[in-house]
C-alpha positions, 0 to 999 in steps of 0.5 A: 139177499139169499147169498148172504143168508147161505154164507152164514152156514160154515158147512156145505149141505145138500137137501133132497126133498124126495117124494118118499124120503127127505135126506140131509147130507153134510159134507164131511159127515155124510147123511145126517137126516133120512126120514119118510116125507109123510104127514098124517092128518085127521080129516075131520079136525085138520090136526097133525097126528104124525110126521116122518117116522112117528 
């Protein structure tokens, strides 16, 4: 089932969900996304305040 899902993509991609940074690499294009893996949340309300570089 997952094979059929991934066959829909025409490009080879690699995703690194590291502890400090998330990186997406596309074959032939290089790194297309590189952002901190950080989320700021209001402890009282649970509201998401910022994600990544925000």
